[in-house]
N, CA and C atoms as a LAMMPS dump frame, in Angstrom:
ITEM: TIMESTEP
0
ITEM: NUMBER OF ATOMS
531
ITEM: BOX BOUNDS ff ff ff
-5.0000000000000000e+02 5.0000000000000000e+02
-5.0000000000000000e+02 5.0000000000000000e+02
-5.0000000000000000e+02 5.0000000000000000e+02
ITEM: ATOMS id mol type element x y z
1 1 1 N -12.966 206.164 -156.172
2 1 2 C -11.719 205.711 -156.735
3 1 3 C -10.865 205.798 -155.49
4 2 1 N -9.528 204.56 -155.572
5 2 2 C -8.956 204.396 -154.835
6 2 3 C -7.098 205.402 -154.369
7 3 1 N -7.298 204.86 -153.479
8 3 2 C -5.855 206.45 -152.934
9 3 3 C -4.56 206.117 -153.771
10 4 1 N -4.631 205.085 -154.399
11 4 2 C -3.387 204.48 -155.618
12 4 3 C -3.698 205.091 -156.666
13 5 1 N -4.753 204.868 -156.655
14 5 2 C -5.116 205.611 -158.611
15 5 3 C -4.643 206.867 -158.255
16 6 1 N -5.393 207.868 -157.011
17 6 2 C -5.22 209.203 -157.161
18 6 3 C -3.917 209.778 -156.625
19 7 1 N -2.842 209.102 -156.564
20 7 2 C -1.334 209.28 -155.845
21 7 3 C -1.273 209.187 -157.646
22 8 1 N -1.293 208.112 -158.442
23 8 2 C -0.733 207.848 -159.693
24 8 3 C -1.22 209.219 -160.325
25 9 1 N -1.905 209.281 -160.574
26 9 2 C -2.643 209.848 -161.706
27 9 3 C -2.944 211.188 -161.289
28 10 1 N -3.004 211.911 -160.131
29 10 2 C -3.294 213.548 -160.602
30 10 3 C -1.742 213.732 -160.697
31 11 1 N -2.096 215.413 -161.468
32 11 2 C -0.937 215.946 -162.451
33 11 3 C -1.675 217.635 -161.539
34 12 1 N -0.145 217.996 -162.261
35 12 2 C -0.633 219.381 -161.921
36 12 3 C -1.206 220.109 -163.124
37 13 1 N -2.549 220.883 -163.067
38 13 2 C -3.307 220.824 -164.399
39 13 3 C -2.842 222.63 -164.825
40 14 1 N -2.034 222.86 -166.01
41 14 2 C -2.26 224.274 -166.253
42 14 3 C -3.121 225.022 -167.446
43 15 1 N -4.198 223.788 -167.718
44 15 2 C -5.543 224.018 -169.036
45 15 3 C -6.374 224.12 -167.993
46 16 1 N -7.951 224.434 -167.705
47 16 2 C -9.089 224.704 -167.583
48 16 3 C -10.292 224.458 -168.347
49 17 1 N -11.428 223.904 -168.326
50 17 2 C -12.562 224.372 -168.925
51 17 3 C -13.105 225.198 -168.072
52 18 1 N -14.147 225.713 -168.696
53 18 2 C -14.231 227.239 -167.888
54 18 3 C -15.577 226.572 -166.925
55 19 1 N -16.052 225.529 -166.741
56 19 2 C -16.569 224.794 -166.286
57 19 3 C -17.176 225.231 -164.374
58 20 1 N -17.911 225.82 -164.085
59 20 2 C -17.67 226.466 -163.033
60 20 3 C -17.86 224.507 -161.553
61 21 1 N -16.785 225.274 -160.667
62 21 2 C -16.841 224.314 -159.573
63 21 3 C -18.127 224.429 -159.124
64 22 1 N -18.819 223.507 -157.807
65 22 2 C -19.212 224.857 -156.67
66 22 3 C -18.888 224.363 -155.451
67 23 1 N -19.573 225.501 -154.91
68 23 2 C -19.258 225.828 -153.542
69 23 3 C -19.29 224.045 -152.088
70 24 1 N -20.213 222.795 -152.655
71 24 2 C -19.874 222.063 -152.437
72 24 3 C -19.221 221.249 -152.401
73 25 1 N -18.21 221.559 -153.287
74 25 2 C -17.732 220.843 -153.855
75 25 3 C -15.631 221.561 -153.536
76 26 1 N -15.966 222.932 -153.046
77 26 2 C -14.483 223.637 -152.87
78 26 3 C -15.04 223.295 -151.226
79 27 1 N -15.741 223.231 -150.441
80 27 2 C -16.302 223.224 -149.276
81 27 3 C -15.147 221.21 -149.156
82 28 1 N -15.815 220.297 -149.451
83 28 2 C -15.004 219.249 -149.651
84 28 3 C -13.76 218.968 -149.635
85 29 1 N -13.005 219.813 -150.734
86 29 2 C -11.951 220.111 -151.013
87 29 3 C -11.178 220.576 -149.426
88 30 1 N -12.015 221.373 -149.071
89 30 2 C -11.272 222.17 -147.745
90 30 3 C -11.396 220.637 -146.293
91 31 1 N -12.564 220.871 -146.246
92 31 2 C -12.344 219.469 -145.783
93 31 3 C -11.487 218.146 -145.747
94 32 1 N -11.133 217.658 -146.749
95 32 2 C -9.817 216.849 -146.842
96 32 3 C -8.58 217.399 -146.577
97 33 1 N -8.515 218.611 -146.73
98 33 2 C -7.676 219.323 -145.898
99 33 3 C -7.341 219.287 -144.839
100 34 1 N -8.53 219.931 -144.479
101 34 2 C -8.441 220.212 -143.2
102 34 3 C -7.569 218.339 -142.027
103 35 1 N -8.405 217.264 -142.88
104 35 2 C -7.7 216.267 -142.041
105 35 3 C -6.997 215.694 -141.969
106 36 1 N -5.827 216.698 -142.408
107 36 2 C -4.16 215.997 -142.43
108 36 3 C -3.953 216.144 -140.73
109 37 1 N -2.944 215.464 -140.886
110 37 2 C -2.798 215.906 -139.407
111 37 3 C -1.48 216.801 -138.851
112 38 1 N -1.384 217.128 -138.245
113 38 2 C -0.532 218.227 -137.971
114 38 3 C -0.107 218.611 -136.821
115 39 1 N 1.083 219.488 -136.497
116 39 2 C 2.305 219.54 -135.527
117 39 3 C 0.501 219.865 -133.774
118 40 1 N 0.891 218.866 -133.105
119 40 2 C -0.036 219.352 -131.691
120 40 3 C -1.089 218.968 -132.053
121 41 1 N -1.503 218.513 -133.917
122 41 2 C -2.967 218.847 -133.836
123 41 3 C -3.746 220.537 -133.548
124 42 1 N -2.632 221.431 -134.53
125 42 2 C -2.362 222.31 -134.464
126 42 3 C -3.464 223.673 -135.1
127 43 1 N -3.917 222.606 -136.306
128 43 2 C -4.296 222.839 -137.288
129 43 3 C -4.283 224.442 -137.865
130 44 1 N -2.985 224.68 -138.17
131 44 2 C -2.428 226.05 -138.598
132 44 3 C -3.141 226.705 -140.017
133 45 1 N -3.414 225.943 -140.942
134 45 2 C -3.929 226.407 -141.905
135 45 3 C -4.752 227.238 -142.122
136 46 1 N -5.025 228.205 -142.796
137 46 2 C -6.521 228.723 -143.756
138 46 3 C -6.543 228.817 -145.219
139 47 1 N -8.036 229.058 -145.311
140 47 2 C -7.932 228.92 -146.711
141 47 3 C -8.934 230.271 -147.214
142 48 1 N -8.303 230.859 -148.77
143 48 2 C -9.179 231.794 -148.951
144 48 3 C -10.047 231.359 -150.705
145 49 1 N -11.139 232.005 -151.221
146 49 2 C -11.275 230.982 -151.754
147 49 3 C -12.324 232.618 -152.676
148 50 1 N -11.651 232.322 -154.102
149 50 2 C -11.823 233.701 -154.715
150 50 3 C -12.636 231.972 -156.169
151 51 1 N -14.438 232.571 -156.188
152 51 2 C -14.875 232.061 -157.028
153 51 3 C -15.579 232.599 -157.795
154 52 1 N -15.731 234.148 -157.565
155 52 2 C -16.645 234.991 -158.975
156 52 3 C -15.552 235.303 -159.795
157 53 1 N -15.727 235.198 -160.463
158 53 2 C -15.607 235.738 -162.097
159 53 3 C -14.957 237.709 -162.104
160 54 1 N -15.241 238.558 -160.911
161 54 2 C -14.519 239.978 -161.655
162 54 3 C -13.726 239.31 -160.081
163 55 1 N -13.971 238.57 -158.998
164 55 2 C -13.032 238.957 -157.861
165 55 3 C -11.8 237.608 -158.718
166 56 1 N -11.654 236.847 -158.838
167 56 2 C -11.116 236.259 -159.537
168 56 3 C -9.85 237.236 -161.084
169 57 1 N -10.622 238.079 -161.565
170 57 2 C -10.271 238.871 -162.684
171 57 3 C -9.349 239.881 -161.767
172 58 1 N -9.347 240.291 -160.885
173 58 2 C -8.595 241.663 -160.142
174 58 3 C -7.539 240.363 -159.821
175 59 1 N -7.492 239.354 -159.148
176 59 2 C -7.194 238.768 -158.336
177 59 3 C -5.468 238.041 -159.511
178 60 1 N -5.984 237.826 -160.47
179 60 2 C -5.356 237.507 -161.342
180 60 3 C -3.927 238.707 -161.889
181 61 1 N -3.88 239.692 -161.081
182 61 2 C -2.915 240.765 -162.034
183 61 3 C -1.68 240.579 -160.908
184 62 1 N -2.428 239.788 -159.527
185 62 2 C -1.624 239.763 -158.24
186 62 3 C -0.228 238.106 -158.144
187 63 1 N -0.826 237.674 -160.147
188 63 2 C 0.179 236.437 -160.487
189 63 3 C 1.094 237.031 -161.244
190 64 1 N 2.455 236.246 -161.579
191 64 2 C 3.416 236.866 -162.978
192 64 3 C 2.806 235.831 -163.807
193 65 1 N 2.937 236.818 -164.652
194 65 2 C 2.494 236.518 -165.953
195 65 3 C 1.774 235.174 -166.664
196 66 1 N 3.664 233.667 -166.746
197 66 2 C 3.195 232.358 -166.359
198 66 3 C 2.002 231.915 -165.781
199 67 1 N 1.898 232.302 -164.559
200 67 2 C 1.178 231.481 -163.533
201 67 3 C -0.381 232.054 -164.01
202 68 1 N -0.533 233.372 -164.416
203 68 2 C -1.372 233.868 -164.654
204 68 3 C -2.494 233.186 -165.906
205 69 1 N -1.357 233.063 -166.695
206 69 2 C -1.934 232.483 -168.334
207 69 3 C -1.775 230.665 -167.956
208 70 1 N -1.605 230.283 -166.707
209 70 2 C -1.634 228.973 -166.388
210 70 3 C -3.23 228.916 -165.7
211 71 1 N -3.603 229.902 -164.531
212 71 2 C -5.39 229.572 -164.361
213 71 3 C -5.768 230.42 -164.984
214 72 1 N -5.581 231.45 -165.854
215 72 2 C -6.906 232.258 -166.407
216 72 3 C -8.066 231.682 -166.525
217 73 1 N -8.173 230.009 -166.989
218 73 2 C -9.403 230.013 -166.782
219 73 3 C -10.051 228.904 -166.18
220 74 1 N -8.705 228.805 -164.585
221 74 2 C -9.593 227.839 -163.691
222 74 3 C -10.974 229.175 -163.164
223 75 1 N -12.058 228.704 -162.717
224 75 2 C -13.021 228.962 -161.897
225 75 3 C -13.197 229.085 -160.651
226 76 1 N -11.991 228.649 -160.104
227 76 2 C -11.893 229.169 -158.446
228 76 3 C -9.924 229.059 -158.119
229 77 1 N -9.778 230.106 -157.166
230 77 2 C -8.043 229.953 -156.201
231 77 3 C -8.601 229.642 -155.455
232 78 1 N -7.506 229.224 -154.709
233 78 2 C -7.455 229.219 -153.102
234 78 3 C -6.194 229.515 -152.818
235 79 1 N -6.665 230.419 -151.556
236 79 2 C -5.191 230.482 -151.047
237 79 3 C -4.576 230.259 -149.723
238 80 1 N -3.658 229.561 -149.635
239 80 2 C -3.353 228.82 -148.391
240 80 3 C -2.56 229.375 -147.528
241 81 1 N -2.703 229.66 -146.332
242 81 2 C -1.864 230.307 -145.46
243 81 3 C -2.004 229.801 -143.768
244 82 1 N -0.864 230.126 -143.629
245 82 2 C -0.674 229.805 -141.808
246 82 3 C -0.888 230.537 -141.013
247 83 1 N -1.781 230.171 -140.269
248 83 2 C -1.253 231.1 -138.39
249 83 3 C 0.217 230.475 -138.735
250 84 1 N 0.974 231.809 -137.895
251 84 2 C 2.253 232.019 -137.322
252 84 3 C 2.846 231.82 -136.164
253 85 1 N 3.993 230.813 -136.524
254 85 2 C 4.269 230.345 -134.575
255 85 3 C 3.581 229.914 -133.122
256 86 1 N 2.639 228.802 -134.411
257 86 2 C 2.285 227.968 -133.552
258 86 3 C 2.716 226.25 -133.993
259 87 1 N 2.805 225.717 -134.951
260 87 2 C 3.36 224.639 -135.222
261 87 3 C 4.845 224.576 -135.444
262 88 1 N 5.099 223.833 -134.465
263 88 2 C 6.618 223.59 -133.496
264 88 3 C 6.958 223.953 -133.465
265 89 1 N 6.059 224.948 -132.381
266 89 2 C 6.41 225.746 -130.865
267 89 3 C 6.208 225.352 -130.015
268 90 1 N 6.743 226.096 -128.725
269 90 2 C 6.046 225.659 -127.322
270 90 3 C 5.424 227.183 -126.908
271 91 1 N 4.631 226.485 -126.24
272 91 2 C 3.751 227.907 -125.496
273 91 3 C 4.354 229.414 -125.443
274 92 1 N 5.778 229.425 -125.054
275 92 2 C 5.967 229.998 -125.086
276 92 3 C 6.749 231.091 -125.775
277 93 1 N 6.443 230.665 -127.094
278 93 2 C 7.049 230.787 -128.37
279 93 3 C 8.638 230.391 -128.397
280 94 1 N 9.231 229.658 -127.842
281 94 2 C 10.195 228.959 -128.316
282 94 3 C 10.156 228.206 -129.275
283 95 1 N 10.924 227.226 -129.84
284 95 2 C 10.856 225.853 -131.128
285 95 3 C 10.914 224.819 -130.477
286 96 1 N 10.309 224.386 -130.724
287 96 2 C 10.214 222.883 -130.256
288 96 3 C 11.351 221.732 -131.072
289 97 1 N 11.088 222.108 -132.321
290 97 2 C 12.406 221.507 -133.733
291 97 3 C 13.203 222.678 -134.284
292 98 1 N 14.572 221.876 -134.578
293 98 2 C 15.646 221.898 -135.357
294 98 3 C 14.913 222.643 -136.227
295 99 1 N 13.403 221.937 -136.845
296 99 2 C 13.014 222.824 -138.264
297 99 3 C 12.876 224.247 -138.13
298 100 1 N 12.892 224.681 -137.016
299 100 2 C 12.221 226.028 -136.188
300 100 3 C 10.754 226.314 -136.965
301 101 1 N 10.469 228.046 -137.676
302 101 2 C 9.742 227.684 -138.124
303 101 3 C 9.032 226.452 -139.192
304 102 1 N 9.844 225.912 -139.78
305 102 2 C 9.574 224.94 -141.185
306 102 3 C 8.502 224.288 -140.155
307 103 1 N 8.357 223.165 -139.368
308 103 2 C 7.263 222.488 -139.386
309 103 3 C 6.098 222.986 -140.022
310 104 1 N 5.294 224.278 -139.185
311 104 2 C 4.074 225.599 -140.457
312 104 3 C 4.511 224.721 -141.659
313 105 1 N 5.178 225.129 -142.704
314 105 2 C 4.947 225.085 -143.711
315 105 3 C 4.634 223.186 -144.001
316 106 1 N 5.444 222.747 -142.989
317 106 2 C 5.731 221.077 -143.365
318 106 3 C 3.962 220.445 -143.348
319 107 1 N 3.413 221.176 -142.381
320 107 2 C 1.721 220.348 -141.56
321 107 3 C 0.625 220.891 -143.045
322 108 1 N 1.193 222.741 -143.222
323 108 2 C 0.401 223.249 -144.376
324 108 3 C 0.549 222.74 -145.956
325 109 1 N 1.775 221.824 -145.854
326 109 2 C 2.075 221.122 -147.196
327 109 3 C 1.092 219.626 -147.045
328 110 1 N 0.806 219.161 -146.037
329 110 2 C 0.505 217.473 -145.615
330 110 3 C -1.201 218.162 -146.052
331 111 1 N -1.953 219.176 -145.579
332 111 2 C -2.99 219.729 -145.854
333 111 3 C -3.204 220.249 -147.126
334 112 1 N -2.556 220.727 -148.069
335 112 2 C -2.416 220.691 -149.375
336 112 3 C -2.707 220.188 -150.429
337 113 1 N -1.756 218.829 -149.942
338 113 2 C -1.856 217.501 -150.707
339 113 3 C -2.956 216.753 -150.819
340 114 1 N -3.559 216.539 -149.349
341 114 2 C -4.838 216.42 -149.533
342 114 3 C -5.879 216.789 -149.852
343 115 1 N -5.807 218.335 -150.36
344 115 2 C -6.765 218.715 -150.805
345 115 3 C -7.146 218.734 -152.256
346 116 1 N -5.511 218.149 -152.866
347 116 2 C -5.241 218.085 -154.787
348 116 3 C -5.351 216.949 -154.502
349 117 1 N -5.447 216.001 -153.966
350 117 2 C -5.772 214.402 -153.804
351 117 3 C -7.652 214.301 -154.042
352 118 1 N -8.114 214.913 -153.591
353 118 2 C -9.609 214.657 -153.122
354 118 3 C -9.934 216.103 -154.627
355 119 1 N -9.723 216.747 -154.788
356 119 2 C -9.973 217.283 -155.931
357 119 3 C -9.068 216.63 -157.133
358 120 1 N -8.662 215.531 -156.858
359 120 2 C -8.532 214.396 -158.08
360 120 3 C -9.437 213.809 -157.842
361 121 1 N -10.262 213.033 -156.854
362 121 2 C -10.849 212.652 -156.705
363 121 3 C -12.268 212.452 -157.104
364 122 1 N -12.571 214.008 -157.059
365 122 2 C -13.088 214.9 -158.021
366 122 3 C -13.959 215.403 -159.295
367 123 1 N -12.824 214.552 -159.64
368 123 2 C -13.089 215.382 -161.225
369 123 3 C -12.383 216.316 -161.756
370 124 1 N -11.866 217.519 -160.401
371 124 2 C -11.209 218.189 -160.772
372 124 3 C -9.672 218.531 -160.969
373 125 1 N -8.986 219.859 -161.402
374 125 2 C -7.257 219.697 -161.568
375 125 3 C -6.876 220.678 -161.206
376 126 1 N -6.336 220.486 -160.069
377 126 2 C -5.246 221.959 -159.643
378 126 3 C -3.977 221.99 -160.27
379 127 1 N -3.903 223.219 -159.531
380 127 2 C -2.188 223.626 -159.396
381 127 3 C -1.671 224.142 -158.347
382 128 1 N -0.61 223.88 -157.799
383 128 2 C -0.058 225.016 -157.08
384 128 3 C 1.337 225.982 -157.059
385 129 1 N 1.36 227.055 -156.764
386 129 2 C 2.026 228.039 -157.191
387 129 3 C 2.422 228.993 -156.27
388 130 1 N 4.077 229.124 -155.905
389 130 2 C 4.249 229.56 -155.123
390 130 3 C 4.756 231.383 -155.489
391 131 1 N 4.567 231.652 -156.403
392 131 2 C 5.44 233.291 -157.606
393 131 3 C 4.256 234.102 -156.78
394 132 1 N 3.967 234.85 -156.51
395 132 2 C 3.04 236.163 -156
396 132 3 C 3.323 237.106 -155.671
397 133 1 N 2.457 237.709 -155.756
398 133 2 C 2.05 239.342 -155.181
399 133 3 C 1.795 239.227 -153.556
400 134 1 N 2.467 239.268 -152.682
401 134 2 C 1.901 238.604 -151.037
402 134 3 C 0.974 239.59 -150.956
403 135 1 N 1.916 240.681 -151.184
404 135 2 C 1.137 242.167 -150.541
405 135 3 C 0.149 242.367 -151.094
406 136 1 N -0.226 242.633 -152.821
407 136 2 C -1.473 242.448 -152.924
408 136 3 C -2.662 242.078 -152.462
409 137 1 N -2.029 239.991 -152.097
410 137 2 C -2.72 239.11 -151.896
411 137 3 C -3.861 239.895 -150.335
412 138 1 N -1.956 239.964 -150.132
413 138 2 C -2.8 240.131 -148.386
414 138 3 C -3.851 241.508 -148.441
415 139 1 N -3.81 242.807 -149.001
416 139 2 C -4.465 243.425 -148.593
417 139 3 C -5.801 242.923 -149.677
418 140 1 N -5.662 242.785 -150.912
419 140 2 C -7.288 242.283 -151.326
420 140 3 C -7.893 241.394 -150.516
421 141 1 N -7.642 240.478 -149.49
422 141 2 C -8.178 239.311 -149.428
423 141 3 C -8.575 239.828 -147.899
424 142 1 N -7.576 240.873 -147.12
425 142 2 C -7.18 241.306 -145.908
426 142 3 C -7.228 240.062 -145.638
427 143 1 N -5.953 240.086 -145.402
428 143 2 C -5.349 238.999 -144.58
429 143 3 C -4.558 238.961 -142.771
430 144 1 N -5.039 239.108 -142.279
431 144 2 C -3.823 239.238 -140.826
432 144 3 C -2.938 239.306 -141.129
433 145 1 N -1.894 240.206 -140.28
434 145 2 C -0.542 239.823 -140.06
435 145 3 C -0.116 238.535 -139.572
436 146 1 N -0.901 237.772 -138.88
437 146 2 C -0.642 236.897 -138.074
438 146 3 C -0.826 235.2 -138.708
439 147 1 N -0.796 235.664 -140.373
440 147 2 C -0.98 234.606 -141.213
441 147 3 C 0.107 235.134 -142.402
442 148 1 N 0.227 233.92 -143.286
443 148 2 C 1.303 233.894 -144.234
444 148 3 C 1.413 233.365 -144.631
445 149 1 N 1.009 234.137 -145.796
446 149 2 C 0.752 233.151 -147.441
447 149 3 C 1.519 232.109 -147.761
448 150 1 N 1.186 231.209 -148.023
449 150 2 C 2.157 230.021 -148.173
450 150 3 C 2.322 229.448 -149.242
451 151 1 N 0.774 229.176 -150.356
452 151 2 C 0.823 229.114 -151.778
453 151 3 C -0.786 229.125 -152.087
454 152 1 N -0.563 229.025 -153.456
455 152 2 C -2.079 229.799 -154.595
456 152 3 C -2.589 228.7 -154.93
457 153 1 N -3.694 228.192 -154.809
458 153 2 C -3.931 226.584 -155.943
459 153 3 C -4.967 227.276 -156.553
460 154 1 N -4.34 226.69 -157.989
461 154 2 C -5.885 226.806 -159.188
462 154 3 C -6.745 225.758 -159.071
463 155 1 N -8.087 225.891 -159.83
464 155 2 C -8.591 224.837 -159.426
465 155 3 C -9.704 224.605 -160.112
466 156 1 N -10.347 223.693 -160.605
467 156 2 C -10.776 223.535 -161.825
468 156 3 C -11.327 222.423 -162.693
469 157 1 N -12.09 222.145 -163.849
470 157 2 C -11.803 220.87 -164.344
471 157 3 C -11.052 220.764 -165.47
472 158 1 N -10.533 219.925 -166.022
473 158 2 C -8.654 219.508 -166.162
474 158 3 C -9.606 219.722 -168.152
475 159 1 N -8.565 220.508 -168.924
476 159 2 C -9.121 220.842 -169.986
477 159 3 C -7.71 219.808 -170.742
478 160 1 N -7.434 219.289 -170.167
479 160 2 C -6.264 218.666 -170.758
480 160 3 C -6.035 217.32 -169.891
481 161 1 N -4.844 216.233 -170.14
482 161 2 C -3.886 215.485 -169.594
483 161 3 C -2.967 215.235 -169.501
484 162 1 N -2.457 215.799 -168.998
485 162 2 C -0.754 215.457 -168.71
486 162 3 C -0.29 213.83 -168.667
487 163 1 N 1.122 213.548 -169.481
488 163 2 C 1.951 212.843 -168.954
489 163 3 C 2.648 213.333 -167.658
490 164 1 N 2.712 212.363 -166.767
491 164 2 C 3.594 211.946 -165.487
492 164 3 C 4.926 212.524 -165.903
493 165 1 N 5.197 213.677 -165.42
494 165 2 C 6.981 214.146 -165.694
495 165 3 C 7.826 212.525 -165.57
496 166 1 N 9.382 212.488 -165.535
497 166 2 C 9.8 212.014 -165.194
498 166 3 C 10.392 211.807 -163.92
499 167 1 N 10.108 211.156 -163.276
500 167 2 C 10.519 210.704 -162.057
501 167 3 C 12.103 209.921 -162.253
502 168 1 N 12.823 210.522 -160.496
503 168 2 C 14.06 209.691 -160.798
504 168 3 C 13.892 208.07 -159.712
505 169 1 N 14.943 207.398 -160.13
506 169 2 C 14.486 206.051 -159.841
507 169 3 C 14.905 206.192 -158.68
508 170 1 N 13.699 205.07 -157.83
509 170 2 C 13.241 204.705 -156.512
510 170 3 C 14.776 204.246 -155.897
511 171 1 N 16.162 204.019 -156.426
512 171 2 C 17.651 204.011 -155.999
513 171 3 C 17.96 205.067 -155.645
514 172 1 N 17.227 206.191 -156.48
515 172 2 C 18.269 207.863 -156.139
516 172 3 C 18.134 207.772 -154.948
517 173 1 N 16.546 207.685 -154.207
518 173 2 C 16.463 208.193 -153.058
519 173 3 C 15.982 207.266 -152.22
520 174 1 N 16.574 206.571 -151.589
521 174 2 C 16.521 205.399 -150.392
522 174 3 C 17.615 204.652 -150.21
523 175 1 N 17.756 204.846 -149.084
524 175 2 C 18.661 204.637 -148.629
525 175 3 C 18.159 203.439 -147.132
526 176 1 N 18.484 202.381 -146.921
527 176 2 C 18.161 201.408 -146.11
528 176 3 C 19.322 201.066 -145.573
529 177 1 N 19.413 200.931 -143.905
530 177 2 C 20.744 201.122 -143.429
531 177 3 C 20.289 199.72 -142.452
């Protein structure tokens, strides 16, 4: 599959078949994520994979009802975190950019997009979620304080084929100077 096809056809999936995702495919997703560029090659993203039914059942309790319903059948959930205060920072801890700590989230977003595109390439679907119980997830997964949870990603085989949502006209988002 070519990149253009992945970009044009990838969708957020909110209904999954219960077919299992292999550990090998999860590793391929993380490998694709890891190949994204990052500030001074800082590679701040980290991933926690929930892929057993028992752990997933417990984990779903840390999501609001609408997110829980969207990924209840997804066989895997990936928690994406960042190592804080590295991307966009100087060695002395000062900010390198006016974005301050924002650049670390940019780096993570690049990685998560690669992960989602590779998932589509493998026939999988994803849903990126940003509303969750941070404290409970941190405790459940034993995530160190030096890391910040950025996104929760449902992963599985799609049981639906959603249409592309309406996009703004290109003239609304581009300026040539």
